[in-house]
RODOSE-559394 format. One record per residue (C-alpha): x, y, z; residue number from 1. Coordinates in steps of 0.1 Angstrom, whole numbers, plus 5000, padded with zeros to 4 digits. Example, Ala and Ser with C-alpha at 12.3 -4.5 7.8 and 13.67 -1.06 7.14 Angstrom:
PT / 5123 / 4955 / 5078 / 1
PT / 5137 / 4989 / 5071 / 2
***
This chain:
PT / 5000 / 5000 / 5000 / 1
PT / 5028 / 5023 / 5009 / 2
PT / 5046 / 5016 / 4976 / 3
PT / 5014 / 5024 / 4957 / 4
PT / 5011 / 5057 / 4975 / 5
PT / 5047 / 5066 / 4966 / 6
PT / 5042 / 5057 / 4930 / 7
PT / 5010 / 5076 / 4929 / 8
PT / 5027 / 5106 / 4945 / 9
PT / 5055 / 5105 / 4920 / 10
PT / 5031 / 5103 / 4891 / 11
PT / 5012 / 5133 / 4904 / 12
PT / 5045 / 5152 / 4906 / 13
PT / 5055 / 5142 / 4871 / 14
PT / 5021 / 5152 / 4857 / 15
PT / 5022 / 5184 / 4877 / 16
PT / 5056 / 5193 / 4864 / 17
PT / 5045 / 5186 / 4829 / 18
PT / 5015 / 5208 / 4833 / 19
PT / 5036 / 5235 / 4849 / 20
PT / 5062 / 5233 / 4821 / 21
PT / 5034 / 5235 / 4795 / 22
PT / 5018 / 5265 / 4813 / 23
PT / 5052 / 5283 / 4815 / 24
PT / 5059 / 5276 / 4778 / 25
PT / 5024 / 5288 / 4768 / 26
PT / 5028 / 5319 / 4789 / 27
PT / 5062 / 5327 / 4775 / 28
PT / 5051 / 5320 / 4740 / 29
PT / 5021 / 5343 / 4743 / 30
PT / 5042 / 5370 / 4760 / 31
PT / 5068 / 5368 / 4732 / 32
PT / 5042 / 5368 / 4705 / 33
PT / 5024 / 5398 / 4720 / 34
PT / 5055 / 5418 / 4720 / 35
PT / 5070 / 5409 / 4687 / 36
PT / 5063 / 5432 / 4656 / 37
PT / 5048 / 5402 / 4638 / 38
PT / 5011 / 5404 / 4632 / 39
PT / 5001 / 5369 / 4623 / 40
PT / 5029 / 5345 / 4629 / 41
PT / 5031 / 5318 / 4655 / 42
PT / 5061 / 5302 / 4672 / 43
PT / 5047 / 5269 / 4661 / 44
PT / 5053 / 5278 / 4625 / 45
PT / 5088 / 5275 / 4611 / 46
PT / 5087 / 5308 / 4593 / 47
PT / 5077 / 5341 / 4607 / 48
PT / 5075 / 5374 / 4588 / 49
PT / 5073 / 5411 / 4594 / 50
PT / 5050 / 5429 / 4570 / 51
PT / 5075 / 5458 / 4567 / 52
PT / 5107 / 5468 / 4583 / 53
PT / 5105 / 5499 / 4604 / 54
PT / 5115 / 5531 / 4586 / 55
PT / 5152 / 5534 / 4586 / 56
PT / 5168 / 5562 / 4606 / 57
PT / 5195 / 5582 / 4587 / 58
PT / 5227 / 5562 / 4586 / 59
PT / 5251 / 5573 / 4613 / 60
PT / 5287 / 5569 / 4602 / 61
PT / 5310 / 5553 / 4628 / 62
PT / 5332 / 5577 / 4647 / 63
PT / 5367 / 5568 / 4636 / 64
PT / 5399 / 5573 / 4656 / 65
PT / 5429 / 5590 / 4641 / 66
PT / 5454 / 5562 / 4637 / 67
PT / 5487 / 5567 / 4657 / 68
PT / 5505 / 5557 / 4625 / 69
PT / 5494 / 5555 / 4589 / 70
PT / 5495 / 5525 / 4566 / 71
PT / 5513 / 5525 / 4533 / 72
PT / 5496 / 5493 / 4520 / 73
PT / 5462 / 5476 / 4524 / 74
PT / 5453 / 5440 / 4518 / 75
PT / 5415 / 5435 / 4519 / 76
PT / 5403 / 5399 / 4519 / 77
PT / 5367 / 5392 / 4513 / 78
PT / 5351 / 5358 / 4519 / 79
PT / 5320 / 5360 / 4497 / 80
PT / 5290 / 5346 / 4516 / 81
PT / 5310 / 5340 / 4548 / 82
PT / 5298 / 5348 / 4583 / 83
PT / 5306 / 5334 / 4618 / 84
PT / 5288 / 5301 / 4610 / 85
PT / 5311 / 5293 / 4580 / 86
PT / 5342 / 5303 / 4601 / 87
PT / 5330 / 5282 / 4630 / 88
PT / 5323 / 5252 / 4608 / 89
PT / 5358 / 5254 / 4592 / 90
PT / 5373 / 5256 / 4627 / 91
PT / 5354 / 5225 / 4639 / 92
PT / 5361 / 5204 / 4608 / 93
PT / 5398 / 5213 / 4607 / 94
PT / 5408 / 5209 / 4643 / 95
PT / 5379 / 5211 / 4667 / 96
PT / 5365 / 5238 / 4690 / 97
PT / 5398 / 5246 / 4707 / 98
PT / 5417 / 5251 / 4674 / 99
PT / 5426 / 5286 / 4663 / 100
PT / 5425 / 5294 / 4626 / 101
PT / 5440 / 5324 / 4608 / 102
PT / 5413 / 5350 / 4616 / 103
PT / 5415 / 5341 / 4653 / 104
PT / 5450 / 5356 / 4654 / 105
PT / 5439 / 5391 / 4645 / 106
PT / 5439 / 5415 / 4675 / 107
PT / 5409 / 5436 / 4664 / 108
PT / 5375 / 5424 / 4653 / 109
PT / 5339 / 5436 / 4649 / 110
PT / 5306 / 5430 / 4632 / 111
PT / 5294 / 5445 / 4599 / 112
PT / 5258 / 5453 / 4590 / 113
PT / 5251 / 5445 / 4554 / 114
PT / 5217 / 5458 / 4542 / 115
PT / 5216 / 5476 / 4509 / 116
PT / 5198 / 5508 / 4499 / 117
PT / 5167 / 5489 / 4487 / 118
PT / 5168 / 5456 / 4506 / 119
PT / 5174 / 5442 / 4541 / 120
PT / 5192 / 5413 / 4524 / 121
PT / 5220 / 5425 / 4501 / 122
PT / 5236 / 5411 / 4470 / 123
PT / 5273 / 5411 / 4464 / 124
PT / 5272 / 5441 / 4440 / 125
PT / 5256 / 5464 / 4465 / 126
PT / 5277 / 5453 / 4494 / 127
PT / 5310 / 5454 / 4475 / 128
PT / 5300 / 5489 / 4463 / 129
PT / 5296 / 5500 / 4499 / 130
PT / 5331 / 5487 / 4506 / 131
PT / 5346 / 5503 / 4475 / 132
PT / 5328 / 5537 / 4477 / 133
PT / 5314 / 5542 / 4511 / 134
PT / 5278 / 5546 / 4498 / 135
PT / 5247 / 5524 / 4500 / 136
PT / 5232 / 5515 / 4467 / 137
PT / 5206 / 5492 / 4452 / 138
PT / 5211 / 5455 / 4447 / 139
PT / 5227 / 5447 / 4413 / 140
PT / 5243 / 5482 / 4410 / 141
PT / 5281 / 5485 / 4408 / 142
PT / 5299 / 5518 / 4415 / 143
PT / 5266 / 5538 / 4412 / 144
PT / 5244 / 5553 / 4438 / 145
PT / 5207 / 5545 / 4439 / 146
PT / 5200 / 5573 / 4414 / 147
PT / 5226 / 5558 / 4390 / 148
PT / 5251 / 5586 / 4396 / 149
PT / 5287 / 5575 / 4393 / 150
PT / 5306 / 5570 / 4426 / 151
PT / 5343 / 5573 / 4427 / 152
PT / 5356 / 5540 / 4440 / 153
PT / 5386 / 5533 / 4463 / 154
PT / 5410 / 5523 / 4435 / 155
PT / 5402 / 5555 / 4416 / 156
PT / 5407 / 5576 / 4447 / 157
PT / 5440 / 5559 / 4455 / 158
PT / 5452 / 5561 / 4420 / 159
PT / 5451 / 5599 / 4422 / 160
PT / 5473 / 5597 / 4453 / 161
PT / 5500 / 5576 / 4437 / 162
PT / 5489 / 5542 / 4449 / 163
PT / 5486 / 5511 / 4427 / 164
PT / 5458 / 5485 / 4430 / 165
PT / 5452 / 5448 / 4423 / 166
PT / 5420 / 5428 / 4421 / 167
PT / 5420 / 5390 / 4427 / 168
PT / 5391 / 5365 / 4427 / 169
PT / 5385 / 5328 / 4425 / 170
PT / 5354 / 5336 / 4404 / 171
PT / 5353 / 5353 / 4370 / 172
PT / 5372 / 5385 / 4375 / 173
PT / 5341 / 5403 / 4361 / 174
PT / 5320 / 5390 / 4390 / 175
PT / 5303 / 5414 / 4413 / 176
PT / 5328 / 5419 / 4441 / 177
PT / 5360 / 5426 / 4421 / 178
PT / 5338 / 5445 / 4395 / 179
PT / 5326 / 5469 / 4423 / 180
PT / 5362 / 5482 / 4427 / 181
PT / 5365 / 5492 / 4391 / 182
PT / 5332 / 5494 / 4372 / 183
PT / 5302 / 5516 / 4371 / 184
PT / 5271 / 5498 / 4358 / 185
PT / 5235 / 5495 / 4369 / 186
PT / 5234 / 5457 / 4364 / 187
PT / 5261 / 5433 / 4376 / 188
PT / 5255 / 5410 / 4347 / 189
PT / 5266 / 5436 / 4321 / 190
PT / 5299 / 5418 / 4317 / 191
PT / 5307 / 5433 / 4283 / 192
PT / 5307 / 5468 / 4299 / 193
PT / 5325 / 5456 / 4331 / 194
PT / 5353 / 5439 / 4313 / 195
PT / 5358 / 5468 / 4290 / 196
PT / 5360 / 5492 / 4319 / 197
PT / 5386 / 5469 / 4335 / 198
PT / 5409 / 5470 / 4305 / 199
PT / 5406 / 5508 / 4304 / 200
PT / 5413 / 5513 / 4341 / 201
PT / 5446 / 5519 / 4359 / 202
PT / 5444 / 5487 / 4379 / 203
PT / 5479 / 5471 / 4377 / 204
PT / 5470 / 5435 / 4382 / 205
PT / 5438 / 5415 / 4376 / 206
PT / 5439 / 5378 / 4385 / 207
PT / 5410 / 5353 / 4383 / 208
PT / 5389 / 5334 / 4359 / 209
PT / 5365 / 5346 / 4332 / 210
PT / 5382 / 5343 / 4297 / 211
PT / 5348 / 5337 / 4282 / 212
PT / 5338 / 5373 / 4290 / 213
PT / 5367 / 5387 / 4269 / 214
PT / 5359 / 5367 / 4238 / 215
PT / 5330 / 5371 / 4213 / 216
PT / 5303 / 5344 / 4209 / 217
PT / 5316 / 5333 / 4175 / 218
PT / 5350 / 5325 / 4192 / 219
PT / 5334 / 5304 / 4219 / 220
PT / 5331 / 5333 / 4244 / 221
PT / 5301 / 5351 / 4259 / 222
PT / 5306 / 5387 / 4247 / 223
PT / 5275 / 5400 / 4228 / 224
PT / 5293 / 5431 / 4214 / 225
PT / 5315 / 5411 / 4191 / 226
PT / 5348 / 5425 / 4205 / 227
PT / 5378 / 5403 / 4210 / 228
PT / 5388 / 5419 / 4242 / 229
PT / 5413 / 5392 / 4249 / 230
PT / 5433 / 5405 / 4219 / 231
PT / 5429 / 5440 / 4231 / 232
PT / 5441 / 5430 / 4266 / 233
PT / 5472 / 5413 / 4249 / 234
PT / 5480 / 5447 / 4232 / 235
PT / 5478 / 5467 / 4264 / 236
PT / 5487 / 5442 / 4292 / 237
PT / 5507 / 5411 / 4298 / 238
PT / 5482 / 5383 / 4295 / 239
PT / 5488 / 5352 / 4317 / 240
PT / 5468 / 5321 / 4312 / 241
PT / 5484 / 5295 / 4336 / 242
PT / 5499 / 5293 / 4370 / 243
PT / 5532 / 5285 / 4354 / 244
PT / 5532 / 5316 / 4333 / 245
PT / 5524 / 5336 / 4364 / 246
PT / 5553 / 5320 / 4383 / 247
PT / 5577 / 5327 / 4355 / 248
PT / 5567 / 5363 / 4350 / 249
PT / 5594 / 5389 / 4355 / 250
PT / 5582 / 5407 / 4387 / 251
PT / 5604 / 5437 / 4377 / 252
PT / 5583 / 5443 / 4346 / 253
PT / 5565 / 5476 / 4346 / 254
PT / 5536 / 5465 / 4325 / 255
PT / 5500 / 5459 / 4337 / 256
PT / 5489 / 5422 / 4340 / 257
PT / 5457 / 5404 / 4332 / 258
PT / 5457 / 5368 / 4346 / 259
PT / 5428 / 5349 / 4332 / 260
PT / 5433 / 5313 / 4343 / 261
PT / 5400 / 5297 / 4334 / 262
PT / 5372 / 5301 / 4309 / 263
PT / 5348 / 5307 / 4338 / 264
PT / 5357 / 5304 / 4375 / 265
PT / 5388 / 5288 / 4389 / 266
PT / 5386 / 5252 / 4401 / 267
PT / 5354 / 5246 / 4381 / 268
PT / 5343 / 5211 / 4390 / 269
PT / 5334 / 5204 / 4354 / 270
PT / 5370 / 5209 / 4343 / 271
PT / 5390 / 5191 / 4369 / 272
PT / 5419 / 5184 / 4345 / 273
PT / 5426 / 5221 / 4343 / 274
PT / 5430 / 5227 / 4380 / 275
PT / 5467 / 5220 / 4380 / 276
PT / 5472 / 5250 / 4357 / 277
PT / 5453 / 5273 / 4380 / 278
PT / 5467 / 5292 / 4410 / 279
PT / 5453 / 5293 / 4445 / 280
PT / 5442 / 5326 / 4461 / 281
PT / 5475 / 5326 / 4481 / 282
PT / 5495 / 5322 / 4449 / 283
PT / 5477 / 5352 / 4434 / 284
PT / 5481 / 5373 / 4465 / 285
PT / 5518 / 5366 / 4468 / 286
PT / 5523 / 5374 / 4431 / 287
PT / 5504 / 5407 / 4434 / 288
PT / 5522 / 5418 / 4466 / 289
PT / 5556 / 5411 / 4450 / 290
PT / 5546 / 5430 / 4418 / 291
PT / 5533 / 5459 / 4439 / 292
PT / 5566 / 5462 / 4458 / 293
PT / 5584 / 5467 / 4424 / 294
PT / 5561 / 5497 / 4416 / 295
PT / 5567 / 5511 / 4451 / 296
PT / 5604 / 5508 / 4446 / 297
PT / 5599 / 5529 / 4415 / 298
PT / 5580 / 5558 / 4429 / 299
PT / 5545 / 5547 / 4437 / 300
PT / 5531 / 5556 / 4472 / 301
PT / 5518 / 5522 / 4483 / 302
PT / 5494 / 5494 / 4473 / 303
PT / 5458 / 5483 / 4477 / 304
PT / 5449 / 5447 / 4470 / 305
PT / 5414 / 5432 / 4471 / 306
PT / 5414 / 5394 / 4472 / 307
PT / 5381 / 5375 / 4472 / 308
PT / 5374 / 5339 / 4481 / 309
PT / 5344 / 5340 / 4458 / 310
PT / 5331 / 5305 / 4460 / 311
PT / 5324 / 5303 / 4497 / 312
PT / 5292 / 5320 / 4485 / 313
PT / 5285 / 5294 / 4458 / 314
PT / 5289 / 5265 / 4483 / 315
PT / 5262 / 5281 / 4504 / 316
PT / 5240 / 5285 / 4474 / 317
PT / 5242 / 5248 / 4466 / 318
PT / 5242 / 5237 / 4503 / 319
PT / 5274 / 5217 / 4500 / 320
PT / 5297 / 5214 / 4531 / 321
PT / 5326 / 5197 / 4513 / 322
PT / 5326 / 5225 / 4487 / 323
PT / 5324 / 5251 / 4516 / 324
PT / 5353 / 5235 / 4535 / 325
PT / 5375 / 5235 / 4505 / 326
PT / 5369 / 5271 / 4497 / 327
PT / 5373 / 5282 / 4533 / 328
PT / 5406 / 5263 / 4533 / 329
PT / 5418 / 5283 / 4503 / 330
PT / 5407 / 5316 / 4519 / 331
PT / 5422 / 5307 / 4552 / 332
PT / 5456 / 5300 / 4536 / 333
PT / 5455 / 5334 / 4519 / 334
PT / 5445 / 5351 / 4552 / 335
PT / 5474 / 5334 / 4570 / 336
PT / 5498 / 5346 / 4543 / 337
PT / 5485 / 5382 / 4544 / 338
PT / 5487 / 5383 / 4582 / 339
PT / 5523 / 5371 / 4582 / 340
PT / 5531 / 5398 / 4556 / 341
PT / 5515 / 5424 / 4578 / 342
PT / 5535 / 5412 / 4608 / 343
PT / 5567 / 5415 / 4588 / 344
PT / 5557 / 5448 / 4572 / 345
PT / 5543 / 5471 / 4599 / 346
PT / 5531 / 5496 / 4574 / 347
PT / 5505 / 5472 / 4560 / 348
PT / 5469 / 5471 / 4571 / 349
PT / 5452 / 5437 / 4567 / 350
PT / 5414 / 5435 / 4568 / 351
PT / 5393 / 5403 / 4565 / 352
PT / 5356 / 5405 / 4561 / 353
PT / 5326 / 5393 / 4540 / 354
PT / 5299 / 5409 / 4519 / 355
PT / 5270 / 5389 / 4533 / 356
PT / 5262 / 5354 / 4546 / 357
PT / 5249 / 5327 / 4522 / 358
PT / 5229 / 5296 / 4530 / 359
PT / 5219 / 5302 / 4567 / 360
PT / 5244 / 5276 / 4579 / 361
PT / 5235 / 5260 / 4612 / 362
PT / 5257 / 5241 / 4636 / 363
PT / 5234 / 5218 / 4657 / 364
PT / 5238 / 5189 / 4681 / 365
PT / 5236 / 5155 / 4664 / 366
PT / 5209 / 5146 / 4689 / 367
PT / 5185 / 5175 / 4692 / 368
PT / 5177 / 5167 / 4729 / 369
PT / 5213 / 5159 / 4739 / 370
PT / 5238 / 5188 / 4739 / 371
PT / 5267 / 5166 / 4751 / 372
PT / 5294 / 5149 / 4731 / 373
PT / 5315 / 5159 / 4701 / 374
PT / 5291 / 5152 / 4673 / 375
PT / 5274 / 5180 / 4655 / 376
PT / 5253 / 5184 / 4624 / 377
PT / 5258 / 5210 / 4598 / 378
PT / 5227 / 5221 / 4579 / 379
PT / 5217 / 5250 / 4557 / 380
PT / 5185 / 5268 / 4566 / 381
PT / 5178 / 5280 / 4531 / 382
PT / 5165 / 5261 / 4501 / 383
PT / 5185 / 5231 / 4491 / 384
PT / 5202 / 5237 / 4458 / 385
PT / 5192 / 5273 / 4457 / 386
PT / 5203 / 5286 / 4490 / 387
PT / 5199 / 5323 / 4494 / 388
PT / 5218 / 5352 / 4509 / 389
PT / 5207 / 5361 / 4545 / 390
PT / 5205 / 5394 / 4563 / 391
PT / 5227 / 5384 / 4593 / 392
PT / 5258 / 5405 / 4601 / 393
PT / 5293 / 5394 / 4591 / 394
PT / 5326 / 5396 / 4610 / 395
PT / 5355 / 5419 / 4603 / 396
PT / 5391 / 5413 / 4615 / 397
PT / 5420 / 5437 / 4612 / 398
PT / 5457 / 5440 / 4619 / 399
PT / 5481 / 5469 / 4614 / 400
PT / 5479 / 5507 / 4612 / 401
PT / 5443 / 5518 / 4617 / 402
PT / 5431 / 5484 / 4628 / 403
PT / 5414 / 5498 / 4659 / 404
PT / 5387 / 5514 / 4637 / 405
PT / 5374 / 5479 / 4627 / 406
PT / 5359 / 5472 / 4661 / 407
PT / 5324 / 5472 / 4675 / 408
PT / 5294 / 5474 / 4652 / 409
PT / 5301 / 5489 / 4617 / 410
PT / 5280 / 5495 / 4587 / 411
PT / 5295 / 5481 / 4555 / 412
PT / 5300 / 5517 / 4543 / 413
PT / 5323 / 5522 / 4574 / 414
PT / 5348 / 5497 / 4560 / 415
PT / 5356 / 5521 / 4531 / 416
PT / 5359 / 5550 / 4555 / 417
PT / 5382 / 5531 / 4579 / 418
PT / 5405 / 5519 / 4551 / 419
PT / 5408 / 5554 / 4537 / 420
PT / 5414 / 5568 / 4572 / 421
PT / 5444 / 5544 / 4576 / 422
PT / 5462 / 5558 / 4545 / 423
PT / 5480 / 5590 / 4536 / 424
PT / 5462 / 5604 / 4506 / 425
PT / 5473 / 5634 / 4486 / 426
PT / 5453 / 5638 / 4454 / 427
PT / 5479 / 5663 / 4441 / 428
PT / 5504 / 5634 / 4435 / 429
PT / 5485 / 5620 / 4406 / 430
PT / 5487 / 5585 / 4391 / 431
PT / 5520 / 5567 / 4391 / 432
PT / 5508 / 5545 / 4362 / 433
PT / 5520 / 5556 / 4328 / 434
***
């Protein structure tokens, strides 16, 4: 009888606890829902929406500090589609939670808000334009404001002050991020115009993929205007087509360089036999730095290099973790090289950031009710095979003169301002490119 009473008492306690837990959950759910700016959604639903974002207050630029010393050089590395989740996943896969990867060695870090002029979720064109000009613009616009007025970009500003610039990418060189630092078009897919503006620019070194965008359709390319821009590039630049040609290039040559190492993007899975002839992002970065030093030795003020790990984004779009890890490894190696260069050259600012996050990457326990153990599940929270950009902030890491301005919460337009604040600029010097 006593045993039955004990069992009954325990049962009552269990039921009471369950009812109490349900009541607490129900109260909390109702409290949250009543105080969220969401009219019709329920926490029982996977997706919740706001009908409209609140009216935006005027953008308040970050108050920048005057650096104690100025930089002569800037290396900006952009992981397209990379946020904290991608970095954390790479850390876990390649050493575990206590491992420290290249970005973890930077003394300054912050977060960057990424919205565009006309969207809470940005595309690469708008975000890269914010980095290259300091202005918000509409999605798909490159080097233009929302009213399609031309914005002077960072490479143009620095050219007038005697700096030289290089643009590197593992995508087609005409892709949105590198294009934002040189082109002015209202649609990122106007590759005929973008490539033509690249050839006409004072950028010293272009390295990436995208030969198809320099050849007319009748020659197997993708140009609609019929121009053989590849021939025109050969007349005005040194054209490099393979990693070997790049490695054998005379770094003391004064000419401008176009390195086009693939018909489309580098390391295209559909052309694996070609990969041995294609450089890594680190290879391209080292080459560009060494060439830049030649120009500085011959009178240029300093250098600016933008190097993009382009395909981190694409891995998020297709929800592929193996692809993501490989691209993060390539980027991590370049970041490590850049940081070591900055340590050895105290006049160099190194900045690592991203334009947006892609895929909504989640890191979850393998067992959803058990948080113990070392097994986790990686999953993407956007559509399989067509993963989208998300509106979450991205990280920024900095080392060198002016690095203290890359802390706290920044707008993406602040990145441009902080880079420019780190440099000595004198527009009276003029271009050092003949």
